[in-house]
C-alpha positions in Angstrom: 14.8 -64.2 86.0 18.6 -64.0 85.7 20.6 -64.7 88.8 23.3 -62.1 89.0 25.5 -63.6 91.7 25.8 -65.9 94.7 25.2 -63.8 97.8 27.7 -65.8 99.8 30.5 -65.0 97.3 29.8 -61.4 96.4 31.0 -58.1 97.8 30.2 -54.4 97.1 33.2 -52.3 96.2 32.6 -48.6 96.2 35.3 -46.4 94.6 36.2 -42.9 95.8 32.9 -41.7 97.2 34.8 -39.4 99.5 34.2 -35.7 100.2 36.9 -34.3 98.0 36.0 -36.3 94.9 32.2 -36.2 95.4 32.3 -32.4 95.5 33.4 -32.3 91.9 30.9 -32.0 89.0 30.0 -35.3 87.3 27.9 -36.4 84.4 25.7 -38.1 83.2 24.7 -38.5 86.9 25.4 -35.9 89.5 27.4 -37.0 92.5 24.3 -36.8 94.8 22.5 -39.4 92.6 25.6 -41.6 92.5 25.9 -41.4 96.3 22.2 -42.2 96.8 22.4 -45.3 94.6 25.6 -46.5 96.2 24.1 -46.0 99.7 21.0 -48.1 98.7 23.4 -50.8 97.5 25.5 -50.6 100.6 22.4 -50.9 102.9 21.1 -53.9 100.9 24.5 -55.6 101.1 24.7 -55.0 104.8 21.2 -56.3 105.4 22.2 -59.5 103.6 25.4 -59.7 105.7 27.5 -59.3 102.6 30.8 -57.4 102.7 31.0 -53.7 101.8 34.4 -52.3 100.8 34.6 -48.5 100.8 37.7 -47.4 98.8 39.2 -44.0 99.1 42.3 -42.3 97.7 44.6 -40.5 100.0 48.2 -39.4 100.1 50.8 -38.9 102.8 51.0 -35.5 104.6 54.2 -34.6 102.8 52.7 -35.6 99.3 55.8 -37.6 98.4 53.7 -40.7 97.5 51.7 -38.7 95.0 52.0 -39.7 91.4 53.3 -36.8 89.3 53.9 -38.1 85.8 54.5 -35.8 82.9 51.2 -35.8 81.0 49.6 -34.1 78.0 46.3 -33.7 79.9 45.3 -32.3 83.2 46.9 -33.7 86.4 44.5 -32.2 89.0 46.5 -33.5 92.0 49.9 -32.1 91.1 51.3 -29.8 93.8 47.8 -29.4 95.3 47.2 -29.3 99.1 44.0 -31.2 100.0 41.7 -30.1 102.8 41.9 -32.3 105.9 38.5 -34.0 105.3 39.2 -34.6 101.5 39.5 -38.3 101.8 36.7 -38.9 104.3 34.0 -41.2 103.1 30.8 -39.4 102.4 28.4 -39.6 105.4 25.6 -41.3 103.4 27.8 -44.4 103.1 28.8 -44.5 106.7 31.1 -46.3 107.1 29.4 -48.8 109.3 31.3 -50.9 111.8 31.7 -54.1 109.6 32.6 -52.2 106.5 36.2 -52.4 105.1 38.0 -49.2 104.4 40.6 -49.5 101.7 43.0 -46.6 101.2 44.8 -46.5 97.8 47.5 -44.2 96.5 46.6 -44.3 92.8 43.6 -44.8 90.5 43.0 -48.6 91.0 41.9 -50.1 94.3 44.0 -53.3 94.0 47.6 -52.2 93.4 49.4 -51.6 96.7 46.3 -52.3 98.9 44.9 -55.3 100.8 41.7 -55.4 98.7 42.5 -58.7 96.9 43.7 -60.3 100.1 40.5 -59.4 102.1 38.2 -60.5 99.3 40.0 -63.9 98.8 40.1 -64.6 102.5 36.3 -64.2 102.5 36.0 -66.5 99.5 34.6 -63.6 97.4 34.9 -64.1 93.7 32.1 -61.7 92.5 32.3 -57.9 93.0 29.6 -55.3 92.4 31.4 -52.1 91.4 30.4 -48.5 91.5 31.8 -45.0 92.3 33.5 -42.0 90.8 35.0 -41.7 88.2 33.7 -44.4 85.8 36.7 -44.2 83.4 39.4 -43.7 86.0 39.1 -45.2 89.5 36.2 -47.6 88.7 37.7 -48.8 85.3 41.2 -49.1 86.8 39.9 -51.3 89.6 37.8 -53.3 87.1 40.8 -54.0 84.9 42.7 -55.5 87.8 39.7 -57.4 89.0 39.3 -58.9 85.5 42.9 -60.0 85.4 42.6 -61.5 88.9 39.6 -63.6 87.8 36.8 -61.8 89.6 33.3 -61.9 88.1 32.0 -58.3 88.0 28.8 -56.4 87.9 29.0 -52.7 87.0 26.2 -50.5 88.4 25.9 -47.9 85.6 23.7 -45.4 87.5 25.8 -45.6 90.7 28.9 -44.3 88.8 29.7 -41.2 86.9 32.5 -39.3 85.3 33.9 -35.8 84.4 32.2 -36.0 81.0 29.3 -37.9 79.5 31.5 -39.2 76.7 34.0 -40.7 79.1 31.3 -42.4 81.1 29.4 -43.8 78.1 32.6 -45.0 76.3 33.6 -47.1 79.3 30.1 -48.4 80.0 29.5 -49.3 76.4 32.9 -50.5 75.2 35.1 -51.6 78.2 32.8 -52.9 80.9 30.9 -55.4 78.8 34.2 -57.2 78.0 34.9 -57.7 81.7 31.5 -58.3 83.2 27.9 -57.3 83.2 26.4 -53.8 83.2 23.3 -53.3 85.3 21.3 -50.6 87.1 20.9 -50.1 90.8 17.4 -51.6 90.8 18.6 -54.8 89.1 21.1 -55.4 91.9 18.6 -54.5 94.6 16.1 -56.9 93.1 18.7 -59.7 93.5 19.1 -58.8 97.2 15.5 -59.0 98.2 
């Protein structure tokens, strides 16, 4: 059987499973399924005393740190007031007392946060990545992780996107160039 990772050097990184983002429709997996799979992973990591990083996106109260580029597509966050609990981690994931909460201001979880510092101080060089959206927050984080030299496992059924096409393109074409794509059950089997 393939060994996916060294438990002593691996962390789970969960992207944007927060109330505001998890309330949006996703495919090919609905947010409830993604959250259930991510919660299973988080519990298994915690049971094995492996770090769990819960990443959320949140802006300042005045919104002045919000990115507002001129774009051809939709910018769903432009000039939008978020509800007070929008950035709260979904309750199925905790957080639990030893989890790390990383708050980001843009798509990727590395830029402008302490994620890399906290991983390296714990001698983590493998990350298991999941969350919403596959081709935005997860992929942006994965690209930085790849450039920083992390080994990565992408849990395909613990992530989803706004369209099936976006999810499948990233999973089929981008992630295999940066790491290994597996299912929740594959990772859980490694943690038994």
